Residue, then its C-alpha position, 0 to 999 in steps of 0.5 A: m324552643p318553638n311553641p306547639i301547634l294543635i293540628d287537627v286531623t280527621i282520618s276515616p276508618s278505611q284510611l286507617n285500615e289502608a295505613v295500618t296494613v302498609w305498615l304491617k306489610e313494610k315493618r313486619g312483612t305481613t300481608l292482609s287477605e280480605d277475609d282478615i279482620l284488622s283490630v286496631h288499638i291506639g296505645k302509648d308510645p314506648a318511652p325512649s330507651t337511654v343509650i349510654l355511648p362510650p367516650i369518644s377517644p381523640p384520633v391518634s395522629t400519625a404525623p411525625l413529631q416536629g423537632p425545635t425549628v432551627p432558622s436557616v441563619a444559624i451557624k455551627s460552631l464550637a461552644t466553650v467555656f469562660g469565666l470558670g472552667y467546666k468544673g467550676e474551677p477558677d480561671p487565672e486569666d478571667n476576672g469574671e467581669g463582663a463587657f456589658i451592663d447587668m441592668s438589675t445591678g447596674k454594674p458589669y456582669d459577673t460571668r462566673k455567676v450569670v447564665g449567658v454567652s460571649v460572642p466575638i467582636p468581629i461577629l457581634y457588632p456588624t451582625i447587630g449593626t451597632t457597637d452601642k453596648e447599652v442595646v445589648s446590656k438592655k437584651l435588645f439582641t440575644v443568642s439562642i442555642f440548639r443542642e443537637k445531642t439533646s435536641q434542645v434549644f436554649p432560647s434568649l440568652a443574655i450576651v454578657d461579654l466579648g469574645p473568644g478572640e485574638s488580634v491578627n495584624g492589629q484587627h480583632a480575629l476569630l479563633v479557629d483550631k487546626s482542623g478548621n473549627g471555629h470557636y465562635l461561642d463561649r458560655t459561662y459556667p452556669l449556662c453549661k451546668l444548665m446544658n449539662s455540658s462538661d466539654n467544648e461541643e458543637v452546637q448551632w446558634w443564632i442571634e436574635d433582635s428584641a422581636g425574635n427575628p434571627l439576623p443574618f450573621k456577618g463578620l464571618d470573613a474576619p481574620k482567623k487565628v489558629i489555636 
């Protein structure tokens, strides 16, 4: 705060009379005549009144709520279950051992107990650009799922196994049903429980690198096996 400055002003009675006359006319609408007697008393300024303002409410936004952002490279396919059934029942054709290593145990993933996904060979390796299982085990590549019916995103899911798929003429093939719907993503039973999903359902999903960049899919032109 700056230091106060003393200003010495001398004002004559006529100047004071003129100033007060102007003030009366502007502030009170009073005009003095030559016969009026003006008496001026110098009093104290009134104490400033305290005004309590109501709290200011934040403006209400009228913009529409923004939903999850699904990258343009995402694909839509049926998501199925593996390791266990939708009710947690054993799958006699699945031993529960994943193709990739759980780095916390140093052993293959137990696909009956872990939250994760399985991606078909014709899609996974061409898309990530390598067949090195270690980079997948270290979660340098993960899968994110957008569930349309609940508008939920399940991000950065571990890839714990390879599949579903079949062999066609000695080549890895993708599974499609008679309606042409691709069965391109398998989910572990714990993931289905997390998603509150009790049946095969269509989802949007994509593969991301360790920086969170969605990768363009490759391998979707692989041979198809109708189931």
